[in-house]
N, C-alpha and C positions, 0 to 999 in steps of 0.2 A: 274383532279385537276387543278384549275386555280391558278393564281398568288396570290390571296388573301388567299386562303387556305394554300399555301406553306409558305407565309410570317407569317401567324398565327402559323403554325406548327413550324417554325424556332424560333419565339418569345417564344413559349411554351418550346421549347428545351433549349433555353438560360436561361429562368427562372428556369427550373428544374435543369439544370446543376449548376446554382448558389446556389440553395437551397441544392443540394446534396453536393456541396463543403463545405458549412457552416455546414451541419450535420456531414460530415466526420471530419472536424476540431473539432467540439464539442466532438465527440467520441474519437478522438485522445487526446484531453485535459483531458477528464475524465479518459482515460486509464492511462495517465501519472500521474494524481493525485492519482489514485488507486494504481499504482505501488509505488509511494512515500510513501503512507500511509502504504502499506504492508511492505515496507522496514523498516520504522520507528517502526511499530508494532513488527516486528521480533526482532529488536534491543532491544526494551523495554522488550519483553518477555524473551529474553536470559539473560538480566541483572537481572530480577526477579528470573529466575531459578538459576542463580549463587548464589543469596542470600538465596534461599530456601535450597540449598545444603550446603552453608557455615555456616548457623546458627546451625544446628544440630552438625556438625563437631566441630565447635568452642565450643559449649556447652560441648561436650565430652572432648575436650582438657582442658577446665577449670576444669571440675570435676576431670580429671586425674591429673592435676597439683595440685589441692587442696588435693586430696588423696595421691599423691606422696610426697607432702611437709609435711604431718603430721608425727610426730614422735611418736612412740609407747613407 
């Protein structure tokens, strides 16, 4: 191997290391965005589930209050 081959190899190594660093940063950014999305999605789903359970219970309480308030 002569000096030109070594310098070309070193240049390629530096270029590939830079590209790898940028790709790693992009993956890290996407991972963070996905984590934030999942956290927000979980919060929203939990609030919807609370309402799904609260509406039937509230309906039953309204019916019970209506029937309990009636005088025969």
